[in-house]
PAZA-762394 format. One record per residue (C-alpha): x, z, y; residue in one letter. Coordinates in steps of 0.1 Angstrom, whole numbers, plus 5000, padded with zeros to 4 digits. Example, Ala and Ser with C-alpha at 12.3 -4.5 7.8 and 13.67 -1.06 7.14 Angstrom:
% PAZA-762394
512350784955A 513750714989S 
//
This chain:
% PAZA-762394
500050005000X 501249915035X 500950125067X 498549855081X 496349925050X 496050285061X 495150185096X 492449955082X 491150245061X 491150475092X 489250215113X 486850145084X 486050525080X 484650525116X 481850275106X 480050085132X 481050325159X 484650235156X 487650415171X 489350415205X 493050345205X 493850715210X 491550805181X 493450575158X 496850715170X 495751075165X 494051005132X 497150835118X 499451105131X 497351375114X 497151185082X 500951145083X 501351515087X 499651565053X 502551395035X 500251295007X 502051094979X 499750794984X 501050735019X 503650445022X 507150585022X 507850415056X 504750555073X 504450555111X 506950765129X 505450945160X 507251075191X 506151285221X 504651055248X 502151055276X 499251175255X 500951345226X 502151195193X 502550815197X 503850525177X 503750175192X 503550005158X 500050155153X 498749935182X 500749635168X 499149685134X 495749725148X 496049405168X 497349225137X 494149345119X 492149195147X 494048865144X 493448855107X 489648905112X 489649245094X 488749425126X 487249325159X 487549465195X 484349595212X 484949615250X 484149955267X 482449915300X 484650015329X 487650075308X 490749855302X 490749925264X 488449835236X 487050015205X 488349895171X 485549825146X 485949705110X 484549355103X 482849255070X 486149095059X 487949415067X 485349615047X 485949395017X 489749445021X 489349825024X 487249844993X 490049634974X 492749874987X 490750174975X 490050024941X 493649884935X 495450194945X 495250554933X 494550704966X 491650944959X 492951244978X 494251015007X 490850835009X 489051175013X 491551305037X 491150995059X 487451035060X 487751405070X 490351335097X 488351045111X 485251255112X 486951535130X 488751315155X 485551125162X 483651445169X 485951555197X 486051445233X 489451305246X 490351645261X 489351845231X 491351615208X 494551645229X 494152025233X 493652065195X 496751845188X 498952015213X 497752365200X 498952275164X 501952055173X 503252185207X 506451975204X 504251665210X 503051795244X 506551795259X 506151465277X 502451475282X 500851365315X 497551525302X 496551835324X 493151905308X 
//
């Protein structure tokens, strides 16, 4: 399984609501902190940035998923970013990933993390991440 596959599973776990870029970043960060054996050995490496743990490759992979037709962007009114939503082709691919790989614990963990991240506001999410992982707040511009 590739890192990009985990990103697809994360976006797919959000259903039709999709995820904002920061929700994808924080979901993948938290999933990586689990160190579950089903994760790719070269999983995303995060560093402290403006809004906590960040990895540029996450956005690159999400955009590649859009280019491949696995995911689509849903514009957010008044914002310069879009929500990432799984497409039917992506749902088929996610199902194939789950069926081909022994990722039972990882699949459940992804669902739980995405549900938790999706239930929080931007401020709540960052405060929760910073409380548990204070080293990632060092370069933060967030003052909430």
